[in-house]
C-alpha positions in Angstrom: -147.4 201.3 54.7 -145.9 198.5 56.8 -147.7 197.5 59.8 -144.6 198.9 61.8 -145.0 202.4 60.8 -148.6 202.5 61.9 -147.3 201.2 65.3 -144.3 203.9 65.7 -146.9 206.5 64.6 -149.4 205.5 67.2 -146.7 205.2 70.1 -145.6 208.9 69.0 -148.8 210.3 69.3 -149.5 208.4 72.5 -146.2 209.9 74.1 -147.3 213.3 72.7 -150.4 213.2 74.6 -148.3 212.3 77.8 -145.7 214.9 77.6 -148.3 217.1 77.1 -150.1 216.3 80.0 -146.7 216.8 82.0 -146.2 220.1 80.5 -149.6 221.7 81.2 -149.6 220.3 85.0 -146.0 221.9 85.2 -146.7 225.0 84.2 -150.0 225.3 86.0 -148.4 224.2 89.0 -145.2 226.8 88.8 -146.6 229.7 86.7 -150.7 229.2 87.4 -151.0 232.4 89.7 -150.1 234.4 86.5 -153.1 233.3 84.3 -156.5 233.5 85.5 -158.4 230.2 85.4 -160.1 230.7 82.1 -156.8 231.9 80.6 -154.9 228.7 82.0 -157.9 226.3 80.2 -157.3 228.5 77.0 -153.8 227.7 77.3 -154.3 223.8 77.9 -156.5 223.7 75.0 -154.1 225.9 72.8 -151.8 223.7 73.3 -153.1 220.3 72.8 -154.6 221.8 69.3 -151.7 223.1 68.0 -149.1 220.1 69.2 -151.6 217.5 67.8 -152.4 219.2 64.8 -148.9 219.5 63.5 -148.2 216.1 64.2 -151.3 214.9 62.2 -150.7 217.4 59.3 -147.0 215.9 59.0 -148.1 212.2 59.6 -150.8 212.5 57.1 -148.7 214.6 54.3 -151.2 217.5 54.4 -148.3 219.6 55.1 -145.1 217.9 54.5 -142.7 221.0 55.1 -144.1 220.7 59.0 -142.0 217.4 59.2 -138.9 219.6 60.2 -140.8 221.0 62.9 -142.6 217.7 64.5 -139.4 216.4 66.0 -138.3 220.0 67.7 -142.0 219.7 69.5 -141.5 216.0 70.6 -138.4 216.4 72.0 -138.6 220.1 73.9 -141.7 218.2 75.2 -140.0 215.3 76.1 -137.2 217.5 77.9 -140.2 219.4 79.6 -141.3 216.0 80.9 -137.8 214.9 82.1 -137.5 218.3 84.0 -141.2 218.1 85.5 -140.2 214.7 86.9 -137.5 215.8 88.3 -138.5 218.9 89.6 -141.5 216.9 91.3 -139.2 214.1 92.8 -137.4 217.1 94.6 -140.4 219.0 95.8 -141.5 215.5 97.5 -138.2 215.1 99.3 -137.4 218.7 100.2 -140.5 221.1 100.5 -140.2 221.0 104.2 -136.8 222.0 103.9 -135.7 224.8 101.3 -137.5 224.2 98.3 -140.6 226.5 97.4 -142.5 226.6 94.3 -140.9 229.9 93.4 -137.6 228.4 93.3 -138.6 225.6 91.4 -140.4 227.9 88.9 -136.3 229.6 88.3 -135.3 226.1 88.1 -137.6 225.1 85.5 -136.5 227.1 82.2 -132.7 226.8 84.0 -133.0 222.9 83.8 -134.6 223.2 80.3 -131.8 225.1 78.8 -129.4 223.1 80.3 -130.4 219.9 78.6 -130.8 221.7 75.0 -127.0 223.1 75.6 -125.9 219.6 76.9 -127.9 218.3 73.5 -126.1 220.7 71.2 -123.1 219.9 72.1 -123.4 216.6 72.0 -124.7 216.5 68.4 -121.6 219.0 67.5 -118.9 217.8 69.5 -117.7 214.5 68.4 -115.8 211.9 70.7 -113.0 209.3 68.7 -113.5 206.0 70.0 -110.9 203.3 69.4 -111.6 199.4 69.0 -108.5 196.9 68.6 -109.2 193.8 67.0 -107.2 190.7 65.9 -108.3 188.9 63.0 -108.8 185.4 62.7 -107.0 185.4 59.1 -103.3 186.4 58.3 -102.8 190.3 57.6 -99.6 191.7 55.6 -99.4 194.4 58.0 -101.7 196.0 60.9 -104.3 198.4 59.9 -105.6 201.5 61.2 -109.4 202.1 60.0 -111.5 205.5 60.2 -115.1 204.8 60.6 -117.6 207.5 60.3 -121.5 207.2 59.3 -124.8 209.3 59.1 -123.3 212.5 58.3 -126.9 213.8 57.0 -124.8 216.7 55.2 -127.5 219.6 54.9 -128.4 222.9 56.5 -127.7 222.2 60.2 -124.4 220.0 59.5 -121.9 220.7 56.5 -118.7 221.9 55.2 -117.5 222.9 59.0 -118.2 219.5 60.4 -116.6 217.7 57.5 -113.2 220.2 57.3 -113.1 218.9 61.2 -113.9 215.2 60.6 -110.7 215.1 58.0 -108.6 216.7 60.7 -109.5 213.7 62.8 -108.7 211.5 60.6 -105.7 212.9 59.4 -104.4 213.3 63.3 -105.1 209.5 63.6 -103.0 208.7 60.6 -105.6 206.2 59.3 -105.0 204.0 56.4 -108.6 203.3 55.4 -111.7 205.1 55.5 -115.5 203.2 55.6 -118.0 205.7 55.6 -121.1 203.2 56.2 -124.4 205.2 54.6 -126.5 208.2 55.0 -123.9 210.5 53.5 -126.5 213.1 52.6 -129.6 214.2 54.3 -132.3 212.7 51.8 -130.6 215.4 48.8 -127.8 216.9 47.5 -129.4 220.7 47.4 -127.9 221.6 50.8 -124.7 220.2 49.8 -124.6 222.2 46.4 -125.9 225.6 47.5 -123.0 225.4 50.7 -120.5 224.0 48.4 -119.7 221.5 50.8 -117.6 219.2 47.9 -114.2 221.0 49.0 -114.7 219.8 52.4 -115.4 216.2 51.4 -113.1 215.7 49.0 -110.3 216.5 52.5 -111.2 213.3 53.5 -108.3 211.3 52.1 -106.4 207.8 53.3 -103.5 205.9 51.6 -105.7 202.9 51.0 -109.0 204.8 49.8 -112.0 206.1 51.0 -115.0 204.0 50.5 -118.9 204.7 51.1 -122.2 202.9 50.9 -125.7 204.5 50.7 -127.9 204.7 53.5 -131.8 204.7 53.4 -131.9 208.5 53.4 -129.7 208.3 50.6 -132.1 206.4 48.8 -135.2 208.6 49.1 -135.2 209.3 45.5 -131.8 211.1 44.9 -129.3 208.2 45.0 -127.8 208.8 41.7 -126.9 212.5 42.3 -125.8 211.7 45.8 -123.4 208.9 44.6 -122.2 211.3 41.6 -121.4 213.9 44.3 -119.6 211.6 46.2 -117.5 210.5 43.6 -116.6 213.9 42.5 -115.1 214.2 45.9 -112.8 211.2 45.2 -114.5 208.9 47.3 -115.3 205.4 46.2 -119.4 204.4 46.2 -119.9 200.8 46.3 -123.4 199.7 44.9 -123.8 196.0 46.2 -119.9 195.8 45.0 -117.0 194.1 46.1 -113.3 195.4 45.6 -110.1 193.8 46.6 -107.1 196.0 47.8 -104.0 195.4 46.8 -104.7 191.7 47.0 -104.7 191.7 51.3 -107.9 192.5 51.9 -111.6 192.6 50.4 -114.2 195.4 51.1 -118.1 194.7 50.2 -120.6 197.5 50.1 -124.0 197.0 50.4 -126.8 198.9 49.4 -129.3 200.0 52.5 -131.9 197.4 53.0 -134.6 199.7 51.7 -133.7 198.1 48.2 -135.4 195.0 48.9 -133.7 193.4 46.0 -130.4 193.7 46.7 -128.1 190.7 46.4 -126.9 189.2 50.0 -123.6 189.4 51.3 -123.1 185.5 50.8 -123.9 186.2 47.0 -121.3 189.2 47.0 -118.6 187.6 48.4 -118.9 184.5 46.2 -116.5 186.1 43.7 -113.8 186.9 45.8 -111.0 184.9 47.8 -112.5 184.5 51.1 -109.0 183.6 52.4 -108.2 187.5 52.6 -109.6 189.4 55.3 -113.1 190.7 54.2 -114.8 194.1 55.6 -118.0 194.7 54.7 -120.0 198.2 55.2 -123.6 197.7 55.8 -125.8 200.6 57.1 -128.3 199.1 58.7 -127.0 196.4 61.6 -130.2 194.0 60.4 -128.4 191.0 59.2 -125.4 190.8 61.9 -126.6 186.9 62.6 -126.5 186.1 59.3 -123.6 187.5 58.3 -121.6 186.1 61.4 -122.2 182.8 59.9 -119.9 183.6 56.6 -116.1 184.4 56.4 -116.7 188.0 57.0 -114.1 189.5 59.4 -115.4 192.6 60.1 -118.5 194.9 59.4 -119.1 198.3 60.1 -122.6 199.6 60.1 -124.2 203.1 61.5 -128.4 204.1 61.2 -129.3 203.8 64.8 -127.3 206.8 66.4 -127.5 205.0 69.3 -131.1 206.1 69.8 -129.9 209.9 69.5 -132.3 211.1 72.1 -133.2 209.0 75.1 -134.6 206.8 75.7 -135.1 206.1 72.3 -131.6 204.1 72.6 -133.6 201.9 74.6 -135.8 201.0 71.7 -133.1 200.3 69.1 -131.5 198.0 71.8 -134.8 195.8 71.6 -134.8 196.1 67.7 -131.5 195.2 67.0 -128.6 192.4 67.7 -126.3 195.2 68.2 -127.2 198.7 68.3 -124.3 200.2 69.5 -120.7 199.5 70.0 -118.5 196.3 69.5 -119.0 192.7 69.5 -117.2 189.5 68.2 -120.3 187.4 66.7 -119.4 184.2 65.5 -116.8 184.7 62.7 -116.7 188.3 62.8 -116.2 191.4 64.9 -119.2 194.1 64.5 -119.2 197.5 65.0 -122.3 199.9 64.9 -121.0 203.6 65.4 -123.6 206.1 66.9 -122.7 208.1 63.6 -120.5 211.4 62.9 -123.8 213.7 62.4 -127.6 213.6 63.7 -130.8 213.4 61.9 -133.7 216.0 62.0 -132.5 218.3 65.0 -129.3 219.0 66.3 -129.7 217.3 69.7 -128.4 214.2 71.2 -128.9 213.1 74.9 -127.7 209.7 76.0 -125.6 209.4 73.2 -122.8 211.5 71.3 -121.7 212.1 67.8 -118.5 210.2 67.1 -115.7 209.0 65.2 -114.5 205.1 65.1 -110.8 204.6 64.9 -110.1 200.6 64.6 -106.7 199.3 65.2 -106.3 195.8 63.5 -104.0 193.0 63.3 -104.0 189.6 61.6 -103.7 186.5 63.0 -100.4 185.9 64.7 
């Protein structure tokens, strides 16, 4: 296992202890009178043992099925920490006025519920983000490109959301649809059992729909995933290029989980680089290298814009461009926060989104 994963696990484990500390201190402060001293000690010990056991059993793969439980524990404890800090500040500022511990005891669960409701809303309610770009190469006519990534199709995100996405693309009258990875959530089991193919097949555009596979598509079931995507009428590019009507070129790269994948420079050797070149690359890990090539547009996902604050601060430190749009070197680069979510149906400090790019050629 790479060293960075050990660092991530250590950081998560340390954060968990901090969250548990705030959680127990807050409950003791607001609700301690409801239990005896022995009862409070027992609750604290039990909370530490239970939370840490689930995390460790997951990390060391003793019970891999607990992997889905772990994010809920961490996020809910994180939210509890946010609420605890907010209540602490309110108490410090207004304890001599109208604020009482009893009032805060009512405010705590209400604030927790509010954060959860906002998070679920952000996960399931997409916003449409528009970008306007002008290429440094000629383009026969303006293009409207729809981009959506990171569906993570599974038990919590499926046909209903695909129907909604198809409706958004239809309303926006897109000419081309690009899907840069993580279409499925590790496998096609839920996709097949919930019969999502008719909904995925609703994604249509006059110039076609093109997809690449992300890291979650490459967790062992990539052949079946690609097969199901193709059966829905979507073109899957496995480190391949395709020239559309001799007007522009689409380059689809496998996720960099595939260590022997060819570089973008190698992929475009066989195409006419005088044409506009659009690259789908699931992770925005090679933006600086690609910005030196005759690539006009790169669309990526993967980061989810952190999904849950403050993870977006970490992604900003990790990637040259972690979210949004920037013109770098020769090209235009867009990293979307994704249409779905990973792990839990919650977003805080980020929101599900669909990207619409209005593109013009060089005057």
